C-alpha positions in Angstrom: -125.2 -68.6 -119.2 -126.1 -66.4 -116.1 -125.9 -62.6 -117.1 -124.2 -61.0 -114.1 -125.3 -57.6 -115.1 -128.9 -58.6 -114.8 -130.6 -57.6 -111.6 -132.1 -60.7 -109.8 -135.1 -60.1 -107.7 -134.6 -61.9 -104.1 -136.5 -65.1 -102.8 -138.1 -65.2 -99.6 -134.9 -67.1 -98.2 -132.0 -65.6 -100.6 -131.1 -62.4 -101.9 -127.9 -60.9 -103.6 -125.1 -59.2 -102.0 -123.2 -57.9 -104.9 -122.9 -61.0 -107.3 -122.9 -63.2 -104.2 -126.3 -65.0 -103.0 -126.8 -64.9 -99.6 -129.4 -65.5 -97.0 -132.0 -62.8 -96.8 -131.6 -62.2 -92.8 -127.7 -62.1 -93.4 -127.7 -59.0 -95.9 -128.3 -56.3 -93.7 -125.3 -56.9 -91.5 -123.1 -57.5 -94.4 -124.1 -54.3 -95.9 -123.5 -52.7 -92.4 -119.8 -54.2 -92.1 -119.2 -52.4 -95.6 -120.3 -49.2 -94.4 -118.7 -49.5 -91.0 -115.8 -49.9 -92.7 -115.6 -47.1 -95.2 -117.3 -44.3 -93.2 -114.3 -42.6 -92.2 -113.1 -42.2 -95.9 -116.5 -42.1 -97.6 -116.5 -38.4 -98.5 -112.9 -38.6 -99.8 -113.7 -41.6 -102.1 -116.8 -40.0 -103.3 -114.9 -37.1 -104.7 -111.9 -39.4 -106.0 -114.7 -42.2 -107.6 -116.6 -39.7 -109.3 -114.1 -36.6 -110.1 -116.2 -34.5 -107.7 -118.9 -35.0 -110.2 -121.3 -36.5 -107.7 -121.6 -32.7 -106.2 -123.3 -31.9 -109.5 -125.8 -35.0 -109.4 -126.9 -34.0 -105.5 -127.4 -30.1 -106.6 -129.6 -31.3 -109.5 -131.5 -33.5 -107.1 -132.0 -30.7 -104.8 -132.8 -28.2 -107.6 -135.5 -30.9 -108.9 -137.1 -31.3 -105.3 -139.1 -28.3 -105.3 -138.1 -27.4 -101.7 -139.3 -24.4 -100.0 -138.8 -22.8 -96.5 -140.9 -24.6 -93.8 -140.8 -28.0 -95.6 -140.0 -31.0 -93.7 -137.6 -33.1 -95.5 -136.5 -37.0 -94.9 -132.9 -37.5 -96.4 -133.0 -41.3 -96.3 -129.7 -43.1 -96.3 -128.2 -39.9 -95.9 -125.0 -41.0 -94.7 -122.5 -38.1 -94.4 -125.1 -35.5 -94.7 -124.3 -33.9 -98.1 -128.0 -33.4 -99.2 -129.3 -32.6 -95.8 -126.6 -29.5 -95.8 -128.3 -28.2 -98.8 -131.6 -29.1 -97.7 -131.0 -27.4 -94.3 -130.4 -24.0 -95.7 -133.4 -24.2 -98.0 -135.9 -25.0 -95.6 -134.6 -22.3 -93.1 -135.4 -22.1 -89.6 -139.4 -22.8 -89.9 -138.4 -26.3 -91.6 -136.9 -29.3 -90.7 -134.6 -32.0 -92.2 -134.3 -35.6 -90.7 -131.0 -37.4 -91.9 -131.8 -41.1 -91.4 -129.5 -43.9 -92.0 -129.5 -47.5 -91.0 -125.8 -47.5 -90.3 -124.5 -45.8 -86.9 -121.0 -45.0 -88.1 -122.3 -43.3 -91.4 -124.6 -41.4 -89.2 -121.8 -40.4 -86.8 -119.7 -39.0 -89.4 -122.6 -37.0 -90.9 -123.6 -35.8 -87.5 -120.1 -34.7 -87.0 -119.7 -33.1 -90.5 -122.8 -30.9 -90.1 -122.3 -29.9 -86.7 -118.8 -28.6 -87.9 -120.3 -26.5 -90.6 -122.6 -24.9 -87.9 -125.9 -26.5 -89.1 -127.7 -27.7 -86.0 -130.8 -26.1 -85.5 -133.1 -27.6 -88.0 -131.6 -30.9 -88.4 -132.5 -34.1 -86.4 -130.6 -37.6 -86.7 -132.4 -40.9 -86.9 -131.1 -44.3 -87.3 -133.8 -46.1 -89.2 -134.3 -49.0 -91.8 -135.8 -47.7 -95.0 -138.2 -51.0 -95.1 -139.9 -49.9 -92.0 -139.5 -46.1 -91.3 -140.3 -45.1 -87.7 -142.5 -42.2 -88.7 -146.2 -41.2 -88.7 -148.3 -41.5 -92.0 -148.1 -38.3 -94.2 -145.1 -36.7 -92.3 -143.0 -35.3 -95.1 -143.0 -32.9 -97.9 -140.1 -34.3 -99.6 -137.8 -37.6 -99.1 -134.8 -38.2 -100.7 -132.7 -41.4 -100.9 -129.3 -40.8 -102.7 -127.1 -43.7 -103.6 -129.0 -45.9 -100.8 -131.7 -47.8 -102.3 -129.6 -50.3 -104.2 -128.3 -51.4 -100.5 -131.8 -52.1 -99.2 -132.8 -55.9 -99.0 -136.5 -55.5 -99.9 -136.9 -52.4 -102.1 -140.4 -52.9 -102.7 -141.0 -52.7 -99.0 -138.9 -49.7 -98.8 -140.7 -47.9 -101.7 -144.1 -48.8 -99.9 -142.8 -47.4 -96.6 -141.5 -43.9 -98.1 -145.0 -43.6 -99.8 -146.7 -44.0 -96.4 -144.9 -41.3 -94.7 -144.9 -38.8 -97.8 -147.4 -36.4 -97.4 -150.2 -35.9 -100.1 -148.9 -33.7 -102.9 -145.2 -34.6 -101.8 -142.4 -36.0 -103.9 -139.8 -38.5 -103.5 -136.4 -38.4 -105.3 -134.2 -41.5 -105.8 -131.0 -40.8 -107.0 -129.0 -43.8 -107.7 -126.2 -45.4 -109.9 -128.0 -47.0 -113.0 -127.3 -48.2 -116.6 -125.3 -46.4 -119.3 -127.3 -45.6 -122.2 -124.3 -46.2 -124.8 -122.6 -49.7 -125.2 -119.1 -48.0 -125.5 -119.7 -45.9 -122.3 -121.0 -49.3 -120.5 -117.7 -51.1 -121.4 -115.5 -48.3 -120.2 -117.4 -48.1 -117.0 -117.2 -51.7 -116.4 -113.4 -51.5 -116.6 -113.3 -48.5 -114.3 -115.6 -50.1 -111.6 -114.2 -53.6 -111.6 -110.3 -52.9 -112.1 -109.6 -49.4 -110.9 -112.4 -48.8 -108.3 -111.3 -51.6 -106.0 -107.6 -50.5 -106.2 -108.5 -47.2 -105.5 -110.2 -48.6 -102.2 -107.4 -50.3 -101.2 -105.1 -47.2 -101.5 -107.3 -44.8 -100.2 -109.3 -46.3 -97.8 -107.3 -49.6 -97.1 -110.6 -51.7 -98.2 -110.6 -52.9 -101.8 -113.3 -55.6 -100.8 -115.9 -53.0 -99.9 -115.7 -51.2 -103.1 -115.6 -54.4 -105.1 -118.9 -55.1 -103.5 -120.3 -51.3 -104.3 -119.1 -51.9 -107.8 -121.0 -55.5 -108.1 -124.2 -53.8 -106.1 -124.5 -51.2 -108.9 -125.0 -53.9 -111.4 -127.5 -55.6 -109.4 -129.6 -52.6 -109.1 -132.8 -52.4 -111.4 -132.3 -50.5 -114.6 -134.2 -47.1 -115.1 -137.5 -48.5 -116.5 -137.5 -51.3 -113.9 -137.0 -48.7 -110.9 -139.9 -46.6 -112.7 -142.2 -49.5 -112.5 -141.3 -50.4 -109.0 -142.0 -46.8 -107.7 -145.6 -47.0 -109.7 -146.5 -50.2 -108.1 -145.7 -48.7 -104.6 -148.4 -46.0 -105.3 -146.4 -43.3 -106.9 -148.1 -41.2 -109.5 -146.2 -39.0 -112.6 -143.1 -41.1 -112.1 -140.2 -40.0 -114.5 -136.5 -39.9 -114.4 -133.3 -38.1 -115.5 -130.3 -39.8 -117.0 -127.2 -38.0 -115.6 -123.8 -38.5 -117.1 -124.9 -40.9 -119.9 -127.1 -43.0 -117.5 -124.3 -43.9 -115.0 -126.7 -42.0 -112.5 -130.4 -41.5 -112.9 -132.6 -39.5 -110.8 -136.2 -40.8 -110.5 -138.9 -38.6 -109.2 -142.5 -39.4 -108.1 -145.6 -38.0 -106.6 -148.0 -39.0 -103.8 -151.5 -37.8 -104.9 
């Protein structure tokens, strides 16, 4: 019997889109349609889905980043800009934050939100694919990707691309849904994800299918130890992770030396 909770590595021709098998070249556009659909309600759904806890996960990520005034930061798959806003304040006028996302709708929502917050001087916006980042080698002191890596078709290529554009001595932080460390929590989380989450998506964003995909994509994402090994294979050193909220989310951190 196939274990639907076990991540499956894509072949050259096929990959996974949630629990479905699709052609590799089709996945990016399918993921794009999901985020075009949810962009306008993305922030509201984040608060509802996590009971606001996502803000604590993101603040912990910032605290673990070692960011300082003058740093250059890439907030990859940055969506509506929550991390970018916090980084912008910390790097100050001598620093720079680039909010990058492959999805134009998400990028536009983030741009409007950050401008409404008065954060304009040290932020740039780039539509970019994580698998082939359009930046020079050794460009960034810090790279973060929060709740975006699981949507990337070729995660290994994306990690290599991040390693390339990170400065020596810089660090990558990957904040992503992961595998609960307790069996009872895993069962509760499965019930929530597959019964309640699509219903909330229907009621709040008028889109149950996109949130069904998001629940499935979490289950297909590599677990904590597998992602750690993937980061090491891509070249990152001293890779470790922190389980948050019982492993529902994990923050991985690695360095380029």
